[in-house]
C-alpha positions as CSV (number, residue, x, y, z in Angstrom):
1,M,16.0,4.1,14.9
2,E,15.9,0.7,16.6
3,A,12.6,1.8,18.3
4,K,11.2,2.5,14.8
5,I,12.2,-0.9,13.7
6,W,10.7,-2.6,16.8
7,N,7.5,-0.5,16.5
8,K,7.1,-1.4,12.8
9,A,7.7,-5.1,13.5
10,S,5.1,-5.1,16.3
11,T,2.4,-3.0,14.7
12,D,2.7,-3.7,11.0
13,E,0.3,-6.7,10.7
14,A,0.3,-6.7,6.9
15,G,4.1,-6.7,6.7
16,L,4.3,-9.4,9.4
17,N,1.7,-11.6,7.6
18,Q,3.6,-11.1,4.3
19,F,6.9,-12.0,5.9
20,Y,5.3,-15.1,7.4
21,S,3.7,-16.1,4.1
22,T,7.1,-15.8,2.4
23,H,8.9,-17.8,5.0
24,K,6.1,-20.2,6.0
25,N,8.1,-23.3,5.1
26,K,10.8,-22.3,7.6
27,Y,8.3,-22.4,10.5
28,G,6.0,-25.3,10.0
29,K,3.4,-23.9,12.4
30,E,0.6,-21.4,12.2
31,L,1.4,-17.7,12.8
32,D,-0.7,-17.6,16.0
33,E,1.4,-20.4,17.6
34,I,4.8,-18.8,16.9
35,R,4.0,-15.1,16.6
36,G,7.0,-14.0,18.8
37,Q,9.5,-15.9,16.8
38,V,8.1,-14.6,13.5
39,M,8.1,-11.1,14.8
40,S,11.7,-11.4,15.9
41,D,12.7,-12.7,12.5
42,Y,10.8,-9.9,10.8
43,Q,12.5,-7.3,13.0
44,D,15.9,-8.8,12.1
45,E,14.9,-8.6,8.4
46,L,13.9,-4.9,8.8
47,E,17.1,-4.2,10.5
48,K,19.2,-5.8,7.8
49,E,17.3,-3.7,5.1
50,W,17.9,-0.5,7.2
51,I,21.6,-1.2,7.5
52,K,21.9,-2.0,3.8
53,D,20.1,1.3,2.9
54,L,22.5,3.2,5.3
55,R,25.5,1.7,3.6
56,E,24.2,2.6,0.2
57,K,23.5,6.2,1.1
58,N,26.6,6.9,3.2
59,T,30.3,6.3,2.9
60,I,32.5,5.2,5.9
61,K,35.7,7.1,6.2
62,V,38.3,6.1,8.8
63,R,40.7,8.8,9.8
64,E,43.9,6.8,10.3
65,K,45.6,9.5,12.4
66,V,42.7,9.7,14.9
67,L,42.4,5.9,15.0
68,R,46.1,5.5,15.8
69,K,45.7,8.1,18.6
70,L,42.8,6.3,20.1
71,K,44.7,3.0,19.9
72,K,47.6,4.6,21.7
73,T,45.5,6.2,24.3
74,Y,43.3,3.2,25.2
75,N,45.6,0.3,24.6
76,Q,48.0,1.2,27.4
């Protein structure tokens, strides 16, 4: 999934331009001058959205018995 996020951040010109326009005051330079930094920030934003969606769609269940067994095995 990380590859999808990276590919979208590097190929989605419209999304990158929109992200830059929204956060332009943060950068203070033109997009062409700081493209790498903007792309990295855009990728981070996409990743945060992806994680948020995953948490909304899925529940996390911790099986306490298995967790205790793993702790006992690997904390020796």
